[in-house]
DSSP file (Angstrom, degrees, kcal/mol; ACC not computed):
  #  RESIDUE AA STRUCTURE BP1 BP2  ACC     N-H-->O    O-->H-N    N-H-->O    O-->H-N    TCO  KAPPA ALPHA  PHI   PSI    X-CA   Y-CA   Z-CA
    1    1 A M              0   0    0      0, 0.0     2,-0.0     0, 0.0     0, 0.0   0.000 360.0 360.0 360.0 134.7  140.6  105.0   71.0
    2    2 A T     >  -     0   0    0      1,-0.1     4,-2.3     4,-0.0     5,-0.2  -0.318 360.0-116.3 -77.2 161.0  142.3  102.4   68.9
    3    3 A Q  H  > S+     0   0    0      1,-0.2     4,-2.5     2,-0.2     5,-0.2   0.851 117.1  56.6 -64.6 -33.3  142.1   98.7   69.6
    4    4 A A  H  > S+     0   0    0      2,-0.2     4,-2.1     1,-0.2    -1,-0.2   0.905 107.8  47.2 -64.3 -40.3  145.9   98.6   70.3
    5    5 A T  H  > S+     0   0    0      2,-0.2     4,-2.4     1,-0.2    -2,-0.2   0.904 111.4  50.9 -68.0 -40.9  145.5  101.3   73.0
    6    6 A Q  H  X S+     0   0    0     -4,-2.3     4,-2.4     2,-0.2    -2,-0.2   0.919 110.8  48.8 -60.6 -43.5  142.5   99.4   74.5
    7    7 A K  H  X S+     0   0    0     -4,-2.5     4,-2.8     1,-0.2    -1,-0.2   0.895 109.4  52.9 -63.2 -39.5  144.6   96.2   74.6
    8    8 A Q  H  X S+     0   0    0     -4,-2.1     4,-2.3     2,-0.2    -2,-0.2   0.915 109.9  48.0 -62.4 -42.7  147.5   98.1   76.2
    9    9 A L  H  X S+     0   0    0     -4,-2.4     4,-2.6     2,-0.2    -2,-0.2   0.920 112.3  48.7 -63.2 -44.1  145.2   99.4   78.9
   10   10 A I  H  X S+     0   0    0     -4,-2.4     4,-2.5     1,-0.2    -2,-0.2   0.925 112.5  47.8 -61.9 -45.3  143.8   95.9   79.5
   11   11 A D  H  X S+     0   0    0     -4,-2.8     4,-2.3     1,-0.2    -1,-0.2   0.892 111.9  50.6 -62.7 -38.9  147.3   94.4   79.7
   12   12 A Y  H  X S+     0   0    0     -4,-2.3     4,-2.8     2,-0.2    -2,-0.2   0.901 109.5  50.1 -66.5 -41.2  148.4   97.2   82.1
   13   13 A V  H  X S+     0   0    0     -4,-2.6     4,-3.0     2,-0.2     5,-0.2   0.934 110.7  50.0 -61.0 -45.8  145.4   96.6   84.3
   14   14 A D  H  X S+     0   0    0     -4,-2.5     4,-2.1     1,-0.2    -2,-0.2   0.919 112.2  47.5 -58.8 -44.4  146.2   92.9   84.4
   15   15 A L  H  X S+     0   0    0     -4,-2.3     4,-1.3     2,-0.2    -1,-0.2   0.928 113.7  47.1 -62.8 -45.6  149.8   93.6   85.3
   16   16 A C  H  X>S+     0   0    0     -4,-2.8     5,-2.0     1,-0.2     4,-0.7   0.915 111.7  50.1 -64.0 -43.0  148.8   96.1   88.0
   17   17 A L  H ><5S+     0   0    0     -4,-3.0     3,-0.6     1,-0.2    -1,-0.2   0.874 107.5  53.9 -65.0 -36.1  146.2   93.7   89.5
   18   18 A S  H 3<5S+     0   0    0     -4,-2.1    -1,-0.2     1,-0.2    -2,-0.2   0.803 111.0  46.9 -68.2 -25.9  148.7   90.9   89.6
   19   19 A N  H 3<5S-     0   0    0     -4,-1.3    -1,-0.2    -3,-0.3    -2,-0.2   0.535 113.7-122.6 -89.2  -7.8  151.0   93.3   91.6
   20   20 A G  T <<5S+     0   0    0     -4,-0.7     2,-0.4    -3,-0.6    -3,-0.2   0.665  78.5  93.1  80.0  17.1  148.2   94.3   93.9
   21   21 A H      < -     0   0    0     -5,-2.0    -2,-0.2     2,-0.0    -1,-0.1  -0.986  55.9-156.6-147.3 132.3  148.3   98.0   93.2
   22   22 A I        -     0   0    0     -2,-0.4     4,-0.1    -5,-0.1    -9,-0.1  -0.929  25.4-142.6-106.7 110.9  146.6  100.3   90.7
   23   23 A P        -     0   0    0      0, 0.0    19,-0.0     0, 0.0    -7,-0.0  -0.282  15.3-122.8 -71.3 159.2  148.7  103.4   90.1
   24   24 A V  S    S+     0   0    0      2,-0.1     2,-0.4    18,-0.0    18,-0.1   0.897  97.0  60.5 -66.9 -41.3  147.1  106.8   89.6
   25   25 A K  S    S-     0   0    0      1,-0.1    10,-0.0     2,-0.0    -1,-0.0  -0.735  78.2-145.0 -94.3 136.8  148.7  107.3   86.2
   26   26 A G        -     0   0    0     -2,-0.4     9,-0.1     2,-0.1    -1,-0.1  -0.048  40.2 -79.8 -83.9-168.7  148.0  104.9   83.4
   27   27 A P  S    S+     0   0    0      0, 0.0     8,-0.1     0, 0.0    -2,-0.0   0.727 126.1  33.4 -71.7 -21.3  150.3  103.7   80.7
   28   28 A Q    >   +     0   0    0      3,-0.1     3,-1.5     1,-0.1     7,-0.2  -0.608  65.3 166.5-131.4  73.5  149.9  106.9   78.5
   29   29 A P  T 3  S+     0   0    0      0, 0.0    -1,-0.1     0, 0.0     6,-0.1   0.698  74.6  60.2 -65.6 -17.9  149.5  109.8   81.0
   30   30 A D  T 3  S+     0   0    0      4,-0.0     2,-0.6     5,-0.0    -2,-0.0   0.661  86.9  83.8 -83.5 -15.1  150.1  112.4   78.2
   31   31 A N    <>  -     0   0    0     -3,-1.5     4,-2.7     1,-0.2     5,-0.2  -0.802  68.2-155.4 -92.3 117.4  147.1  111.2   76.1
   32   32 A A  H  > S+     0   0    0     -2,-0.6     4,-2.2     1,-0.2     5,-0.2   0.882  92.1  48.9 -62.0 -41.2  143.9  112.9   77.3
   33   33 A E  H  > S+     0   0    0      2,-0.2     4,-2.2     1,-0.2    -1,-0.2   0.924 114.7  44.3 -66.2 -44.1  141.6  110.1   76.0
   34   34 A T  H  > S+     0   0    0      2,-0.2     4,-2.4     1,-0.2    -2,-0.2   0.881 111.8  53.8 -67.4 -38.2  143.7  107.3   77.5
   35   35 A R  H  X S+     0   0    0     -4,-2.7     4,-1.9    -7,-0.2    -2,-0.2   0.907 110.1  47.4 -62.5 -42.3  144.0  109.3   80.8
   36   36 A Q  H  X S+     0   0    0     -4,-2.2     4,-2.0     2,-0.2    -2,-0.2   0.913 112.0  49.5 -65.8 -42.9  140.2  109.6   81.0
   37   37 A E  H  X S+     0   0    0     -4,-2.2     4,-2.2     1,-0.2    -2,-0.2   0.888 109.3  52.8 -63.1 -38.7  139.7  105.9   80.2
   38   38 A W  H  X S+     0   0    0     -4,-2.4     4,-2.6     1,-0.2    -1,-0.2   0.892 107.0  52.0 -63.4 -39.6  142.3  105.0   82.9
   39   39 A E  H  X S+     0   0    0     -4,-1.9     4,-2.4     2,-0.2    -1,-0.2   0.899 108.7  50.7 -64.4 -39.9  140.4  107.1   85.4
   40   40 A F  H  X S+     0   0    0     -4,-2.0     4,-2.4     2,-0.2    -2,-0.2   0.911 110.6  49.5 -61.8 -42.2  137.2  105.3   84.6
   41   41 A I  H  X S+     0   0    0     -4,-2.2     4,-2.5     2,-0.2    -2,-0.2   0.932 111.0  49.1 -62.3 -46.2  138.9  101.9   85.0
   42   42 A R  H  X S+     0   0    0     -4,-2.6     4,-2.3     1,-0.2    -2,-0.2   0.909 111.8  48.8 -61.2 -42.6  140.3  103.0   88.4
   43   43 A L  H  X S+     0   0    0     -4,-2.4     4,-2.4     2,-0.2    -1,-0.2   0.899 111.1  50.3 -64.9 -40.3  136.9  104.2   89.6
   44   44 A A  H  X S+     0   0    0     -4,-2.4     4,-2.2     2,-0.2    -2,-0.2   0.923 111.3  48.0 -63.7 -43.8  135.3  100.9   88.4
   45   45 A L  H  X S+     0   0    0     -4,-2.5     4,-2.3     1,-0.2    -2,-0.2   0.889 111.2  51.0 -64.1 -38.7  137.9   98.9   90.3
   46   46 A E  H  X S+     0   0    0     -4,-2.3     4,-2.5     2,-0.2    -1,-0.2   0.909 109.4  50.4 -65.2 -41.0  137.4  101.0   93.4
   47   47 A A  H  X S+     0   0    0     -4,-2.4     4,-2.3     2,-0.2    -2,-0.2   0.900 110.2  50.3 -62.5 -40.8  133.6  100.5   93.2
   48   48 A I  H  X S+     0   0    0     -4,-2.2     4,-2.4     2,-0.2    -2,-0.2   0.917 111.0  48.7 -63.7 -43.2  134.1   96.7   92.9
   49   49 A R  H  X S+     0   0    0     -4,-2.3     4,-2.5     2,-0.2    -2,-0.2   0.917 111.6  48.7 -64.0 -43.3  136.4   96.7   95.9
   50   50 A Y  H  X S+     0   0    0     -4,-2.5     4,-2.7     2,-0.2    -1,-0.2   0.899 111.2  50.7 -63.4 -40.1  134.0   98.7   98.0
   51   51 A H  H  X S+     0   0    0     -4,-2.3     4,-2.4     2,-0.2    -1,-0.2   0.923 111.0  48.2 -63.7 -43.5  131.2   96.4   97.1
   52   52 A A  H  X S+     0   0    0     -4,-2.4     4,-2.1     2,-0.2    -2,-0.2   0.907 112.4  48.9 -63.8 -41.4  133.2   93.3   98.0
   53   53 A L  H  X S+     0   0    0     -4,-2.5     4,-2.5     2,-0.2    -2,-0.2   0.920 110.8  50.3 -63.7 -43.5  134.2   94.9  101.3
   54   54 A F  H  X S+     0   0    0     -4,-2.7     4,-2.6     1,-0.2    -2,-0.2   0.909 109.8  51.0 -59.7 -43.1  130.6   95.8  102.1
   55   55 A A  H  X S+     0   0    0     -4,-2.4     4,-2.2     2,-0.2    -1,-0.2   0.888 110.5  49.0 -63.5 -39.2  129.5   92.3  101.3
   56   56 A Q  H  X S+     0   0    0     -4,-2.1     4,-2.1     2,-0.2    -2,-0.2   0.929 112.5  46.9 -66.3 -45.0  132.1   90.8  103.6
   57   57 A V  H  X S+     0   0    0     -4,-2.5     4,-2.6     1,-0.2    -2,-0.2   0.913 112.4  50.5 -63.6 -42.1  131.1   93.2  106.5
   58   58 A R  H  X S+     0   0    0     -4,-2.6     4,-2.7     1,-0.2    -1,-0.2   0.908 109.2  51.0 -62.2 -42.1  127.4   92.4  105.9
   59   59 A A  H  X S+     0   0    0     -4,-2.2     4,-2.3     2,-0.2    -1,-0.2   0.900 111.3  48.1 -63.3 -40.2  128.1   88.7  106.0
   60   60 A I  H  X S+     0   0    0     -4,-2.1     4,-2.4     2,-0.2     5,-0.2   0.924 111.9  49.3 -65.4 -44.5  130.0   89.0  109.3
   61   61 A C  H  X S+     0   0    0     -4,-2.6     4,-2.3     1,-0.2    -2,-0.2   0.919 112.5  47.9 -61.4 -43.5  127.2   91.1  110.8
   62   62 A L  H  X S+     0   0    0     -4,-2.7     4,-2.5     2,-0.2    -1,-0.2   0.900 111.5  49.6 -64.7 -40.7  124.6   88.6  109.7
   63   63 A S  H  X S+     0   0    0     -4,-2.3     4,-2.1     2,-0.2    -1,-0.2   0.894 113.3  46.3 -67.8 -37.6  126.5   85.7  111.1
   64   64 A Q  H  X S+     0   0    0     -4,-2.4     4,-2.1     2,-0.2    -2,-0.2   0.871 111.9  51.6 -70.3 -35.8  127.1   87.4  114.4
   65   65 A S  H  X S+     0   0    0     -4,-2.3     4,-1.5    -5,-0.2    -2,-0.2   0.918 111.9  46.2 -64.5 -43.8  123.4   88.4  114.6
   66   66 A N  H  X S+     0   0    0     -4,-2.5     4,-1.8     1,-0.2    -2,-0.2   0.873 111.1  52.9 -66.5 -37.7  122.4   84.8  113.9
   67   67 A A  H  X S+     0   0    0     -4,-2.1     4,-1.9     1,-0.2    -1,-0.2   0.886 108.5  49.6 -66.2 -37.9  124.9   83.5  116.5
   68   68 A S  H  < S+     0   0    0     -4,-2.1    -1,-0.2     1,-0.2    -2,-0.2   0.831 110.2  51.2 -71.8 -29.5  123.5   85.9  119.2
   69   69 A L  H  < S+     0   0    0     -4,-1.5    -1,-0.2     2,-0.2    -2,-0.2   0.844 114.2  44.1 -72.4 -33.3  119.9   84.7  118.4
   70   70 A E  H  <        0   0    0     -4,-1.8    -2,-0.2     1,-0.2    -1,-0.2   0.805 360.0 360.0 -80.3 -30.1  120.9   81.1  118.7
   71   71 A G     <        0   0    0     -4,-1.9    -2,-0.2    -5,-0.2    -3,-0.2   0.441 360.0 360.0-116.0 360.0  123.0   81.4  121.8
């Protein structure tokens, strides 16, 4: 993958994240290498989101657990 294509993917990710939505298809859906890289990016972003959600739920559970022990 060329540096120009990598930059295009990074710019596209930034644009999508600023709009709050990551589309299924990347900027070059006809290019197999770019399509695969886009899928990796989407999976990584999804993993990050799930991890953040898990951390938030865990923090809430811990705070409620501590509150019930105190009160």
